[in-house]
C-alpha positions, -999 to +999 in steps of 0.1 A: +488+120-065+457+107-046+454+119-011+448+095+018+417+115+028+400+110-005+364+096-001+356+065-019+328+066-044+304+042-059+292+010-043+324+005-024+321+039-008+285+035-001+290+001+016+319+015+036+298+045+049+268+022+055+290-002+076+304+027+097+268+040+102+255+006+112+284+002+136+278+036+152+240+028+154+248-005+171+271+011+196+244+037+204+218+010+209+241-010+231+248+020+253+211+029+256+201-007+262+225-009+292+210+023+306+175+009+301+185-024+317+199-006+348+167+015+351+145-016+348+167-034+374+162-004+398+125-004+392+122-042+398+142-038+430+118-010+442+087-030+433+100-062+450+111-045+482+078-025+484+057-056+479+077-074+506+072-046+531+035-040+523+021-072+510+038-098+531+023-086+565-011-084+548-008-120+536+003-131+571-026-113+587-051-129+563-037-164+571-039-157+608-075-145+604-083-177+586-068-198+614-087-178+640-120-184+621-113-222+620-105-222+657-138-204+664-157-228+642-143-258+662-153-240+695-188-233+682-192-269+672-183-280+707-206-255+723-235-266+699-230-302+710-234-289+746-267-274+736-260-237+730-282-219+704-270-194+678-284-165+697-264-176+728-233-181+707-237-146+692-241-131+727-208-149+736-191-128+709-186-153+681-187-138+646-214-148+621-187-165+600-179-189+628-216-197+633-218-208+596-238-177+586-227-154+557-216-119+567-240-091+559-217-079+531-219-112+513-257-117+516-277-113+484-308-091+486 
């Protein structure tokens, strides 16, 4: 009398065991992919919040600096029309960028 626990042999047994193995491997991959997805989500959240806290104020400050330079350039233009020289404008405290001169850092030697 054949027992119910008897292992199948041949091709049918091989395919049965292979199917169970593939199913177990798929379940393992599914479980590990969910863990990896959660870790990636946490990492993305950390990077996004850090960049908002650090980079956004920097971007706003750069934009504000650009607006300040443009305002200074307009003021310098008005003062030049009134007859002020570059030396006088420098003495008034205008930066070289506002006077249309390249900063010392950007000058080529």
